ROZA-916584 format. One record per residue: residue number from 1; residue in one letter; x, z negated, y negated of N, C-alpha, C in turn. Coordinates in steps of 0.02 Angstrom, whole numbers. Last residue first. Layout:
! ROZA-916584
<pt><i>NUM</i><aa>A</aa><n_X>X</n_X><n_Z>Z</n_Z><n_Y>Y</n_Y><ca_X>X</ca_X><ca_Z>Z</ca_Z><ca_Y>Y</ca_Y><c_X>X</c_X><c_Z>Z</c_Z><c_Y>Y</c_Y></pt>
...
***
This chain:
! ROZA-916584
<pt><i>97</i><aa>X</aa><n_X>-2914</n_X><n_Z>-1562</n_Z><n_Y>-538</n_Y><ca_X>-2941</ca_X><ca_Z>-1584</ca_Z><ca_Y>-603</ca_Y><c_X>-3000</c_X><c_Z>-1630</c_Z><c_Y>-594</c_Y></pt>
<pt><i>96</i><aa>X</aa><n_X>-2885</n_X><n_Z>-1520</n_Z><n_Y>-411</n_Y><ca_X>-2851</ca_X><ca_Z>-1580</ca_Z><ca_Y>-435</ca_Y><c_X>-2880</c_X><c_Z>-1605</c_Z><c_Y>-501</c_Y></pt>
<pt><i>95</i><aa>X</aa><n_X>-2952</n_X><n_Z>-1400</n_Z><n_Y>-395</n_Y><ca_X>-2977</ca_X><ca_Z>-1459</ca_Z><ca_Y>-360</ca_Y><c_X>-2947</c_X><c_Z>-1524</c_Z><c_Y>-388</c_Y></pt>
<pt><i>94</i><aa>X</aa><n_X>-2873</n_X><n_Z>-1313</n_Z><n_Y>-468</n_Y><ca_X>-2941</ca_X><ca_Z>-1327</ca_Z><ca_Y>-492</ca_Y><c_X>-2968</c_X><c_Z>-1390</c_Z><c_Y>-460</c_Y></pt>
<pt><i>93</i><aa>X</aa><n_X>-2759</n_X><n_Z>-1313</n_Z><n_Y>-389</n_Y><ca_X>-2754</ca_X><ca_Z>-1336</ca_Z><ca_Y>-458</ca_Y><c_X>-2822</c_X><c_Z>-1354</c_Z><c_Y>-486</c_Y></pt>
<pt><i>92</i><aa>X</aa><n_X>-2806</n_X><n_Z>-1254</n_Z><n_Y>-275</n_Y><ca_X>-2784</ca_X><ca_Z>-1324</ca_Z><ca_Y>-273</ca_Y><c_X>-2781</c_X><c_Z>-1353</c_Z><c_Y>-343</c_Y></pt>
<pt><i>91</i><aa>X</aa><n_X>-2823</n_X><n_Z>-1125</n_Z><n_Y>-325</n_Y><ca_X>-2882</ca_X><ca_Z>-1164</ca_Z><ca_Y>-303</ca_Y><c_X>-2864</c_X><c_Z>-1239</c_Z><c_Y>-303</c_Y></pt>
<pt><i>90</i><aa>X</aa><n_X>-2692</n_X><n_Z>-1078</n_Z><n_Y>-351</n_Y><ca_X>-2740</ca_X><ca_Z>-1088</ca_Z><ca_Y>-407</ca_Y><c_X>-2798</c_X><c_Z>-1132</c_Z><c_Y>-388</c_Y></pt>
<pt><i>89</i><aa>X</aa><n_X>-2570</n_X><n_Z>-1171</n_Z><n_Y>-258</n_Y><ca_X>-2617</ca_X><ca_Z>-1115</ca_Z><ca_Y>-264</ca_Y><c_X>-2666</c_X><c_Z>-1129</c_Z><c_Y>-320</c_Y></pt>
<pt><i>88</i><aa>X</aa><n_X>-2409</n_X><n_Z>-1210</n_Z><n_Y>-297</n_Y><ca_X>-2477</ca_X><ca_Z>-1237</ca_Z><ca_Y>-294</ca_Y><c_X>-2525</c_X><c_Z>-1178</c_Z><c_Y>-305</c_Y></pt>
<pt><i>87</i><aa>X</aa><n_X>-2276</n_X><n_Z>-1163</n_Z><n_Y>-192</n_Y><ca_X>-2314</ca_X><ca_Z>-1151</ca_Z><ca_Y>-254</ca_Y><c_X>-2385</c_X><c_Z>-1178</c_Z><c_Y>-245</c_Y></pt>
<pt><i>86</i><aa>X</aa><n_X>-2170</n_X><n_Z>-1283</n_Z><n_Y>-121</n_Y><ca_X>-2221</ca_X><ca_Z>-1232</ca_Z><ca_Y>-112</ca_Y><c_X>-2260</c_X><c_Z>-1224</c_Z><c_Y>-177</c_Y></pt>
<pt><i>85</i><aa>X</aa><n_X>-2000</n_X><n_Z>-1294</n_Z><n_Y>-175</n_Y><ca_X>-2066</ca_X><ca_Z>-1326</ca_Z><ca_Y>-168</ca_Y><c_X>-2119</c_X><c_Z>-1271</c_Z><c_Y>-163</c_Y></pt>
<pt><i>84</i><aa>X</aa><n_X>-1872</n_X><n_Z>-1226</n_Z><n_Y>-73</n_Y><ca_X>-1912</ca_X><ca_Z>-1222</ca_Z><ca_Y>-134</ca_Y><c_X>-1978</c_X><c_Z>-1259</c_Z><c_Y>-123</c_Y></pt>
<pt><i>83</i><aa>X</aa><n_X>-1720</n_X><n_Z>-1260</n_Z><n_Y>-18</n_Y><ca_X>-1791</ca_X><ca_Z>-1273</ca_Z><ca_Y>-1</ca_Y><c_X>-1830</c_X><c_Z>-1275</c_Z><c_Y>-65</c_Y></pt>
<pt><i>82</i><aa>X</aa><n_X>-1598</n_X><n_Z>-1131</n_Z><n_Y>-2</n_Y><ca_X>-1625</ca_X><ca_Z>-1187</ca_Z><ca_Y>-40</ca_Y><c_X>-1699</c_X><c_Z>-1197</c_Z><c_Y>-21</c_Y></pt>
<pt><i>81</i><aa>X</aa><n_X>-1536</n_X><n_Z>-1023</n_Z><n_Y>56</n_Y><ca_X>-1562</ca_X><ca_Z>-1076</ca_Z><ca_Y>100</ca_Y><c_X>-1592</c_X><c_Z>-1135</c_Z><c_Y>63</c_Y></pt>
<pt><i>80</i><aa>X</aa><n_X>-1500</n_X><n_Z>-936</n_Z><n_Y>-48</n_Y><ca_X>-1536</ca_X><ca_Z>-910</ca_Z><ca_Y>10</ca_Y><c_X>-1571</c_X><c_Z>-967</c_Z><c_Y>49</c_Y></pt>
<pt><i>79</i><aa>X</aa><n_X>-1430</n_X><n_Z>-1011</n_Z><n_Y>-138</n_Y><ca_X>-1491</ca_X><ca_Z>-979</ca_Z><ca_Y>-161</ca_Y><c_X>-1534</c_X><c_Z>-958</c_Z><c_Y>-101</c_Y></pt>
<pt><i>78</i><aa>X</aa><n_X>-1320</n_X><n_Z>-1045</n_Z><n_Y>-60</n_Y><ca_X>-1365</ca_X><ca_Z>-1097</ca_Z><ca_Y>-84</ca_Y><c_X>-1433</c_X><c_Z>-1068</c_Z><c_Y>-103</c_Y></pt>
<pt><i>77</i><aa>X</aa><n_X>-1265</n_X><n_Z>-917</n_Z><n_Y>-43</n_Y><ca_X>-1289</ca_X><ca_Z>-955</ca_Z><ca_Y>15</ca_Y><c_X>-1338</c_X><c_Z>-1009</c_Z><c_Y>-7</c_Y></pt>
<pt><i>76</i><aa>X</aa><n_X>-1231</n_X><n_Z>-885</n_Z><n_Y>-174</n_Y><ca_X>-1279</ca_X><ca_Z>-843</ca_Z><ca_Y>-139</ca_Y><c_X>-1308</c_X><c_Z>-880</c_Z><c_Y>-80</c_Y></pt>
<pt><i>75</i><aa>X</aa><n_X>-1133</n_X><n_Z>-982</n_Z><n_Y>-198</n_Y><ca_X>-1194</ca_X><ca_Z>-981</ca_Z><ca_Y>-239</ca_Y><c_X>-1249</c_X><c_Z>-941</c_Z><c_Y>-203</c_Y></pt>
<pt><i>74</i><aa>X</aa><n_X>-1035</n_X><n_Z>-943</n_Z><n_Y>-109</n_Y><ca_X>-1068</ca_X><ca_Z>-1008</ca_Z><ca_Y>-101</ca_Y><c_X>-1134</c_X><c_Z>-1010</c_Z><c_Y>-138</c_Y></pt>
<pt><i>73</i><aa>X</aa><n_X>-1002</n_X><n_Z>-818</n_Z><n_Y>-164</n_Y><ca_X>-1029</ca_X><ca_Z>-822</ca_Z><ca_Y>-96</ca_Y><c_X>-1066</c_X><c_Z>-888</c_Z><c_Y>-86</c_Y></pt>
<pt><i>72</i><aa>X</aa><n_X>-950</n_X><n_Z>-858</n_Z><n_Y>-288</n_Y><ca_X>-1009</ca_X><ca_Z>-815</ca_Z><ca_Y>-286</ca_Y><c_X>-1043</c_X><c_Z>-819</c_Z><c_Y>-217</c_Y></pt>
<pt><i>71</i><aa>X</aa><n_X>-838</n_X><n_Z>-930</n_Z><n_Y>-245</n_Y><ca_X>-892</ca_X><ca_Z>-964</ca_Z><ca_Y>-282</ca_Y><c_X>-957</c_X><c_Z>-924</c_Z><c_Y>-280</c_Y></pt>
<pt><i>70</i><aa>X</aa><n_X>-764</n_X><n_Z>-826</n_Z><n_Y>-187</n_Y><ca_X>-785</ca_X><ca_Z>-883</ca_Z><ca_Y>-146</ca_Y><c_X>-845</c_X><c_Z>-918</c_Z><c_Y>-179</c_Y></pt>
<pt><i>69</i><aa>X</aa><n_X>-738</n_X><n_Z>-746</n_Z><n_Y>-298</n_Y><ca_X>-777</ca_X><ca_Z>-718</ca_Z><ca_Y>-243</ca_Y><c_X>-806</c_X><c_Z>-775</c_Z><c_Y>-201</c_Y></pt>
<pt><i>68</i><aa>X</aa><n_X>-658</n_X><n_Z>-832</n_Z><n_Y>-373</n_Y><ca_X>-721</ca_X><ca_Z>-809</ca_Z><ca_Y>-401</ca_Y><c_X>-767</c_X><c_Z>-784</c_Z><c_Y>-345</c_Y></pt>
<pt><i>67</i><aa>X</aa><n_X>-550</n_X><n_Z>-843</n_Z><n_Y>-285</n_Y><ca_X>-588</ca_X><ca_Z>-903</ca_Z><ca_Y>-303</ca_Y><c_X>-657</c_X><c_Z>-883</c_Z><c_Y>-328</c_Y></pt>
<pt><i>66</i><aa>X</aa><n_X>-503</n_X><n_Z>-711</n_Z><n_Y>-285</n_Y><ca_X>-526</ca_X><ca_Z>-741</ca_Z><ca_Y>-223</ca_Y><c_X>-570</c_X><c_Z>-802</c_Z><c_Y>-237</c_Y></pt>
<pt><i>65</i><aa>X</aa><n_X>-465</n_X><n_Z>-699</n_Z><n_Y>-420</n_Y><ca_X>-519</ca_X><ca_Z>-656</ca_Z><ca_Y>-393</ca_Y><c_X>-548</c_X><c_Z>-686</c_Z><c_Y>-329</c_Y></pt>
<pt><i>64</i><aa>X</aa><n_X>-361</n_X><n_Z>-791</n_Z><n_Y>-427</n_Y><ca_X>-421</ca_X><ca_Z>-800</ca_Z><ca_Y>-469</ca_Y><c_X>-480</c_X><c_Z>-761</c_Z><c_Y>-440</c_Y></pt>
<pt><i>63</i><aa>X</aa><n_X>-271</n_X><n_Z>-730</n_Z><n_Y>-338</n_Y><ca_X>-298</ca_X><ca_Z>-797</ca_Z><ca_Y>-324</ca_Y><c_X>-362</c_X><c_Z>-809</c_Z><c_Y>-363</c_Y></pt>
<pt><i>62</i><aa>X</aa><n_X>-244</n_X><n_Z>-611</n_Z><n_Y>-407</n_Y><ca_X>-273</ca_X><ca_Z>-608</ca_Z><ca_Y>-340</ca_Y><c_X>-306</c_X><c_Z>-676</c_Z><c_Y>-323</c_Y></pt>
<pt><i>61</i><aa>X</aa><n_X>-184</n_X><n_Z>-659</n_Z><n_Y>-523</n_Y><ca_X>-247</ca_X><ca_Z>-622</ca_Z><ca_Y>-528</ca_Y><c_X>-283</c_X><c_Z>-620</c_Z><c_Y>-460</c_Y></pt>
<pt><i>60</i><aa>X</aa><n_X>-69</n_X><n_Z>-717</n_Z><n_Y>-467</n_Y><ca_X>-118</ca_X><ca_Z>-759</ca_Z><ca_Y>-502</ca_Y><c_X>-185</c_X><c_Z>-724</c_Z><c_Y>-505</c_Y></pt>
<pt><i>59</i><aa>X</aa><n_X>-6</n_X><n_Z>-601</n_Z><n_Y>-418</n_Y><ca_X>-25</ca_X><ca_Z>-654</ca_Z><ca_Y>-372</ca_Y><c_X>-79</c_X><c_Z>-699</c_Z><c_Y>-403</c_Y></pt>
<pt><i>58</i><aa>X</aa><n_X>18</n_X><n_Z>-533</n_Z><n_Y>-537</n_Y><ca_X>-26</ca_X><ca_Z>-503</ca_Z><ca_Y>-486</ca_Y><c_X>-51</c_X><c_Z>-556</c_Z><c_Y>-438</c_Y></pt>
<pt><i>57</i><aa>X</aa><n_X>108</n_X><n_Z>-624</n_Z><n_Y>-595</n_Y><ca_X>45</ca_X><ca_Z>-608</ca_Z><ca_Y>-628</ca_Y><c_X>-5</c_X><c_Z>-580</c_Z><c_Y>-578</c_Y></pt>
<pt><i>56</i><aa>X</aa><n_X>217</n_X><n_Z>-621</n_Z><n_Y>-510</n_Y><ca_X>180</ca_X><ca_Z>-683</ca_Z><ca_Y>-520</ca_Y><c_X>110</c_X><c_Z>-670</c_Z><c_Y>-547</c_Y></pt>
<pt><i>55</i><aa>X</aa><n_X>256</n_X><n_Z>-487</n_Z><n_Y>-530</n_Y><ca_X>238</ca_X><ca_Z>-512</ca_Z><ca_Y>-463</ca_Y><c_X>195</c_X><c_Z>-574</c_Z><c_Y>-468</c_Y></pt>
<pt><i>54</i><aa>X</aa><n_X>286</n_X><n_Z>-485</n_Z><n_Y>-667</n_Y><ca_X>232</ca_X><ca_Z>-442</ca_Z><ca_Y>-641</ca_Y><c_X>209</c_X><c_Z>-466</c_Z><c_Y>-572</c_Y></pt>
<pt><i>53</i><aa>X</aa><n_X>395</n_X><n_Z>-563</n_Z><n_Y>-698</n_Y><ca_X>329</ca_X><ca_Z>-591</ca_Z><ca_Y>-709</ca_Y><c_X>274</c_X><c_Z>-550</c_Z><c_Y>-675</c_Y></pt>
<pt><i>52</i><aa>X</aa><n_X>504</n_X><n_Z>-481</n_Z><n_Y>-671</n_Y><ca_X>497</ca_X><ca_Z>-544</ca_Z><ca_Y>-635</ca_Y><c_X>426</c_X><c_Z>-570</c_Z><c_Y>-639</c_Y></pt>
<pt><i>51</i><aa>X</aa><n_X>484</n_X><n_Z>-378</n_Z><n_Y>-761</n_Y><ca_X>486</ca_X><ca_Z>-362</ca_Z><ca_Y>-690</ca_Y><c_X>473</c_X><c_Z>-426</c_Z><c_Y>-649</c_Y></pt>
<pt><i>50</i><aa>X</aa><n_X>493</n_X><n_Z>-447</n_Z><n_Y>-881</n_Y><ca_X>431</ca_X><ca_Z>-412</ca_Z><ca_Y>-865</ca_Y><c_X>428</c_X><c_Z>-400</c_Z><c_Y>-789</c_Y></pt>
<pt><i>49</i><aa>X</aa><n_X>627</n_X><n_Z>-487</n_Z><n_Y>-877</n_Y><ca_X>573</ca_X><ca_Z>-537</ca_Z><ca_Y>-878</ca_Y><c_X>508</c_X><c_Z>-506</c_Z><c_Y>-854</c_Y></pt>
<pt><i>48</i><aa>X</aa><n_X>689</n_X><n_Z>-361</n_Z><n_Y>-885</n_Y><ca_X>700</ca_X><ca_Z>-404</ca_Z><ca_Y>-827</ca_Y><c_X>644</c_X><c_Z>-456</c_Z><c_Y>-820</c_Y></pt>
<pt><i>47</i><aa>X</aa><n_X>646</n_X><n_Z>-318</n_Z><n_Y>-1008</n_Y><ca_X>627</ca_X><ca_Z>-279</ca_Z><ca_Y>-949</ca_Y><c_X>634</c_X><c_Z>-322</c_Z><c_Y>-886</c_Y></pt>
<pt><i>46</i><aa>X</aa><n_X>708</n_X><n_Z>-413</n_Z><n_Y>-1089</n_Y><ca_X>635</ca_X><ca_Z>-409</ca_Z><ca_Y>-1087</ca_Y><c_X>611</c_X><c_Z>-372</c_Z><c_Y>-1025</c_Y></pt>
<pt><i>45</i><aa>X</aa><n_X>842</n_X><n_Z>-381</n_Z><n_Y>-1065</n_Y><ca_X>817</ca_X><ca_Z>-448</ca_Z><ca_Y>-1047</ca_Y><c_X>741</c_X><c_Z>-446</c_Z><c_Y>-1041</c_Y></pt>
<pt><i>44</i><aa>X</aa><n_X>845</n_X><n_Z>-256</n_Z><n_Y>-1123</n_Y><ca_X>861</ca_X><ca_Z>-262</ca_Z><ca_Y>-1052</ca_Y><c_X>833</c_X><c_Z>-329</c_Z><c_Y>-1026</c_Y></pt>
<pt><i>43</i><aa>X</aa><n_X>823</n_X><n_Z>-286</n_Z><n_Y>-1256</n_Y><ca_X>772</ca_X><ca_Z>-249</ca_Z><ca_Y>-1219</ca_Y><c_X>782</c_X><c_Z>-257</c_Z><c_Y>-1144</c_Y></pt>
<pt><i>42</i><aa>X</aa><n_X>942</n_X><n_Z>-349</n_Z><n_Y>-1291</n_Y><ca_X>878</ca_X><ca_Z>-385</ca_Z><ca_Y>-1297</ca_Y><c_X>825</c_X><c_Z>-352</c_Z><c_Y>-1253</c_Y></pt>
<pt><i>41</i><aa>X</aa><n_X>1033</n_X><n_Z>-244</n_Z><n_Y>-1269</n_Y><ca_X>1039</ca_X><ca_Z>-306</ca_Z><ca_Y>-1230</ca_Y><c_X>973</c_X><c_Z>-344</c_Z><c_Y>-1231</c_Y></pt>
<pt><i>40</i><aa>X</aa><n_X>991</n_X><n_Z>-152</n_Z><n_Y>-1364</n_Y><ca_X>989</ca_X><ca_Z>-134</ca_Z><ca_Y>-1293</ca_Y><c_X>990</c_X><c_Z>-197</c_Z><c_Y>-1250</c_Y></pt>
<pt><i>39</i><aa>X</aa><n_X>1019</n_X><n_Z>-220</n_Z><n_Y>-1481</n_Y><ca_X>949</ca_X><ca_Z>-201</ca_Z><ca_Y>-1465</ca_Y><c_X>942</c_X><c_Z>-189</c_Z><c_Y>-1391</c_Y></pt>
<pt><i>38</i><aa>X</aa><n_X>1157</n_X><n_Z>-226</n_Z><n_Y>-1470</n_Y><ca_X>1119</ca_X><ca_Z>-289</ca_Z><ca_Y>-1470</ca_Y><c_X>1046</c_X><c_Z>-275</c_Z><c_Y>-1452</c_Y></pt>
<pt><i>37</i><aa>X</aa><n_X>1195</n_X><n_Z>-91</n_Z><n_Y>-1480</n_Y><ca_X>1208</ca_X><ca_Z>-129</ca_Z><ca_Y>-1419</ca_Y><c_X>1165</c_X><c_Z>-192</c_Z><c_Y>-1414</c_Y></pt>
<pt><i>36</i><aa>X</aa><n_X>1187</n_X><n_Z>-29</n_Z><n_Y>-1597</n_Y><ca_X>1128</ca_X><ca_Z>-26</ca_Z><ca_Y>-1553</ca_Y><c_X>1135</c_X><c_Z>-68</c_Z><c_Y>-1491</c_Y></pt>
<pt><i>35</i><aa>X</aa><n_X>1313</n_X><n_Z>-52</n_Z><n_Y>-1654</n_Y><ca_X>1252</ca_X><ca_Z>-72</ca_Z><ca_Y>-1689</ca_Y><c_X>1193</c_X><c_Z>-77</c_Z><c_Y>-1641</c_Y></pt>
<pt><i>34</i><aa>X</aa><n_X>1407</n_X><n_Z>7</n_Z><n_Y>-1566</n_Y><ca_X>1404</ca_X><ca_Z>-66</ca_Z><ca_Y>-1572</ca_Y><c_X>1338</c_X><c_Z>-89</c_Z><c_Y>-1603</c_Y></pt>
<pt><i>33</i><aa>X</aa><n_X>1382</n_X><n_Z>148</n_Z><n_Y>-1574</n_Y><ca_X>1381</ca_X><ca_Z>112</ca_Z><ca_Y>-1510</ca_Y><c_X>1370</c_X><c_Z>38</c_Z><c_Y>-1518</c_Y></pt>
<pt><i>32</i><aa>X</aa><n_X>1376</n_X><n_Z>244</n_Z><n_Y>-1671</n_Y><ca_X>1332</ca_X><ca_Z>186</ca_Z><ca_Y>-1677</ca_Y><c_X>1332</c_X><c_Z>142</c_Z><c_Y>-1614</c_Y></pt>
<pt><i>31</i><aa>X</aa><n_X>1445</n_X><n_Z>358</n_Z><n_Y>-1557</n_Y><ca_X>1422</ca_X><ca_Z>345</ca_Z><ca_Y>-1625</ca_Y><c_X>1373</c_X><c_Z>286</c_Z><c_Y>-1623</c_Y></pt>
<pt><i>30</i><aa>X</aa><n_X>1484</n_X><n_Z>404</n_Z><n_Y>-1434</n_Y><ca_X>1526</ca_X><ca_Z>353</ca_Z><ca_Y>-1465</ca_Y><c_X>1506</c_X><c_Z>338</c_Z><c_Y>-1537</c_Y></pt>
<pt><i>29</i><aa>X</aa><n_X>1411</n_X><n_Z>487</n_Z><n_Y>-1360</n_Y><ca_X>1447</ca_X><ca_Z>518</ca_Z><ca_Y>-1416</ca_Y><c_X>1493</c_X><c_Z>467</c_Z><c_Y>-1450</c_Y></pt>
<pt><i>28</i><aa>X</aa><n_X>1356</n_X><n_Z>394</n_Z><n_Y>-1272</n_Y><ca_X>1397</ca_X><ca_Z>450</ca_Z><ca_Y>-1246</ca_Y><c_X>1441</c_X><c_Z>479</c_Z><c_Y>-1301</c_Y></pt>
<pt><i>27</i><aa>X</aa><n_X>1283</n_X><n_Z>315</n_Z><n_Y>-1358</n_Y><ca_X>1338</ca_X><ca_Z>285</ca_Z><ca_Y>-1321</ca_Y><c_X>1385</c_X><c_Z>339</c_Z><c_Y>-1295</c_Y></pt>
<pt><i>26</i><aa>X</aa><n_X>1185</n_X><n_Z>404</n_Z><n_Y>-1402</n_Y><ca_X>1233</ca_X><ca_Z>377</ca_Z><ca_Y>-1450</ca_Y><c_X>1294</c_X><c_Z>348</c_Z><c_Y>-1415</c_Y></pt>
<pt><i>25</i><aa>X</aa><n_X>1116</n_X><n_Z>422</n_Z><n_Y>-1282</n_Y><ca_X>1148</ca_X><ca_Z>479</ca_Z><ca_Y>-1314</ca_Y><c_X>1202</c_X><c_Z>455</c_Z><c_Y>-1362</c_Y></pt>
<pt><i>24</i><aa>X</aa><n_X>1068</n_X><n_Z>293</n_Z><n_Y>-1263</n_Y><ca_X>1112</ca_X><ca_Z>322</ca_Z><ca_Y>-1213</ca_Y><c_X>1150</c_X><c_Z>381</c_Z><c_Y>-1243</c_Y></pt>
<pt><i>23</i><aa>X</aa><n_X>987</n_X><n_Z>280</n_Z><n_Y>-1374</n_Y><ca_X>1045</ca_X><ca_Z>235</ca_Z><ca_Y>-1367</ca_Y><c_X>1095</c_X><c_Z>265</c_Z><c_Y>-1318</c_Y></pt>
<pt><i>22</i><aa>X</aa><n_X>883</n_X><n_Z>370</n_Z><n_Y>-1351</n_Y><ca_X>931</ca_X><ca_Z>384</ca_Z><ca_Y>-1404</ca_Y><c_X>994</c_X><c_Z>340</c_Z><c_Y>-1399</c_Y></pt>
<pt><i>21</i><aa>X</aa><n_X>828</n_X><n_Z>295</n_Z><n_Y>-1235</n_Y><ca_X>854</ca_X><ca_Z>364</ca_Z><ca_Y>-1231</ca_Y><c_X>903</c_X><c_Z>380</c_Z><c_Y>-1287</c_Y></pt>
<pt><i>20</i><aa>X</aa><n_X>780</n_X><n_Z>168</n_Z><n_Y>-1273</n_Y><ca_X>841</ca_X><ca_Z>174</ca_Z><ca_Y>-1232</ca_Y><c_X>871</c_X><c_Z>244</c_Z><c_Y>-1233</c_Y></pt>
<pt><i>19</i><aa>X</aa><n_X>663</n_X><n_Z>189</n_Z><n_Y>-1346</n_Y><ca_X>719</ca_X><ca_Z>154</ca_Z><ca_Y>-1377</ca_Y><c_X>784</c_X><c_Z>168</c_Z><c_Y>-1339</c_Y></pt>
<pt><i>18</i><aa>X</aa><n_X>584</n_X><n_Z>260</n_Z><n_Y>-1258</n_Y><ca_X>594</ca_X><ca_Z>286</ca_Z><ca_Y>-1326</ca_Y><c_X>653</c_X><c_Z>253</c_Z><c_Y>-1360</c_Y></pt>
<pt><i>17</i><aa>X</aa><n_X>583</n_X><n_Z>172</n_Z><n_Y>-1150</n_Y><ca_X>618</ca_X><ca_Z>237</ca_Z><ca_Y>-1144</ca_Y><c_X>633</c_X><c_Z>266</c_Z><c_Y>-1213</c_Y></pt>
<pt><i>16</i><aa>X</aa><n_X>503</n_X><n_Z>71</n_Z><n_Y>-1202</n_Y><ca_X>572</ca_X><ca_Z>56</ca_Z><ca_Y>-1183</ca_Y><c_X>613</c_X><c_Z>121</c_Z><c_Y>-1179</c_Y></pt>
<pt><i>15</i><aa>X</aa><n_X>384</n_X><n_Z>139</n_Z><n_Y>-1215</n_Y><ca_X>417</ca_X><ca_Z>114</ca_Z><ca_Y>-1275</ca_Y><c_X>491</c_X><c_Z>100</c_Z><c_Y>-1261</c_Y></pt>
<pt><i>14</i><aa>X</aa><n_X>358</n_X><n_Z>159</n_Z><n_Y>-1079</n_Y><ca_X>367</ca_X><ca_Z>217</ca_Z><ca_Y>-1123</ca_Y><c_X>403</c_X><c_Z>196</c_Z><c_Y>-1187</c_Y></pt>
<pt><i>13</i><aa>X</aa><n_X>343</n_X><n_Z>27</n_Z><n_Y>-1038</n_Y><ca_X>399</ca_X><ca_Z>66</ca_Z><ca_Y>-1012</ca_Y><c_X>412</c_X><c_Z>128</c_Z><c_Y>-1055</c_Y></pt>
<pt><i>12</i><aa>X</aa><n_X>226</n_X><n_Z>-7</n_Z><n_Y>-1107</n_Y><ca_X>287</ca_X><ca_Z>-45</ca_Z><ca_Y>-1119</ca_Y><c_X>348</c_X><c_Z>-4</c_Z><c_Y>-1097</c_Y></pt>
<pt><i>11</i><aa>X</aa><n_X>136</n_X><n_Z>80</n_Z><n_Y>-1049</n_Y><ca_X>149</ca_X><ca_Z>85</ca_Z><ca_Y>-1121</ca_Y><c_X>214</c_X><c_Z>50</c_Z><c_Y>-1138</c_Y></pt>
<pt><i>10</i><aa>X</aa><n_X>138</n_X><n_Z>31</n_Z><n_Y>-918</n_Y><ca_X>159</ca_X><ca_Z>99</ca_Z><ca_Y>-932</ca_Y><c_X>177</c_X><c_Z>108</c_Z><c_Y>-1005</c_Y></pt>
<pt><i>9</i><aa>X</aa><n_X>84</n_X><n_Z>-96</n_Z><n_Y>-938</n_Y><ca_X>152</ca_X><ca_Z>-90</ca_Z><ca_Y>-913</ca_Y><c_X>179</c_X><c_Z>-20</c_Z><c_Y>-928</c_Y></pt>
<pt><i>8</i><aa>X</aa><n_X>-45</n_X><n_Z>-59</n_Z><n_Y>-979</n_Y><ca_X>-2</ca_X><ca_Z>-99</ca_Z><ca_Y>-1023</ca_Y><c_X>71</c_X><c_Z>-91</c_Z><c_Y>-1004</c_Y></pt>
<pt><i>7</i><aa>X</aa><n_X>-96</n_X><n_Z>6</n_Z><n_Y>-865</n_Y><ca_X>-84</ca_X><ca_Z>45</ca_Z><ca_Y>-927</ca_Y><c_X>-39</c_X><c_Z>8</c_Z><c_Y>-976</c_Y></pt>
<pt><i>6</i><aa>X</aa><n_X>-5</n_X><n_Z>-54</n_Z><n_Y>-720</n_Y><ca_X>-61</ca_X><ca_Z>-56</ca_Z><ca_Y>-766</ca_Y><c_X>-45</c_X><c_Z>-14</c_Z><c_Y>-828</c_Y></pt>
<pt><i>5</i><aa>X</aa><n_X>60</n_X><n_Z>38</n_Z><n_Y>-579</n_Y><ca_X>69</ca_X><ca_Z>-3</ca_Z><ca_Y>-639</ca_Y><c_X>9</c_X><c_Z>1</c_Z><c_Y>-686</c_Y></pt>
<pt><i>4</i><aa>X</aa><n_X>-3</n_X><n_Z>23</n_Z><n_Y>-415</n_Y><ca_X>5</ca_X><ca_Z>65</ca_Z><ca_Y>-474</ca_Y><c_X>12</c_X><c_Z>21</c_Z><c_Y>-535</c_Y></pt>
<pt><i>3</i><aa>X</aa><n_X>71</n_X><n_Z>-15</n_Z><n_Y>-261</n_Y><ca_X>38</ca_X><ca_Z>-41</ca_Z><ca_Y>-321</ca_Y><c_X>50</c_X><c_Z>5</c_Z><c_Y>-380</c_Y></pt>
<pt><i>2</i><aa>X</aa><n_X>37</n_X><n_Z>51</n_Z><n_Y>-103</n_Y><ca_X>79</ca_X><ca_Z>56</ca_Z><ca_Y>-163</ca_Y><c_X>41</c_X><c_Z>32</c_Z><c_Y>-224</c_Y></pt>
<pt><i>1</i><aa>X</aa><n_X>42</n_X><n_Z>0</n_Z><n_Y>59</n_Y><ca_X>0</ca_X><ca_Z>0</ca_Z><ca_Y>0</ca_Y><c_X>45</c_X><c_Z>0</c_Z><c_Y>-62</c_Y></pt>
***
């Protein structure tokens, strides 16, 4: 089963590419190498964090979903087997007056 990245993740990666691509070109040419290095380092750290968190995030979402499903099932069961008071027929209501 292959997990597809969320639109947020895709947007993040596209932004990362937009920043990293020119940096790679600059590094090859030896121009602005030092200035952009700090940006690259910061971004690398963010990418690493993102990668580490994505697993945890998916796990949390799965657990939340399972809990929600469980609660819904319990609710359905209660609704199905609950003992409802019998409805008072209109005639009975007249007799009680």
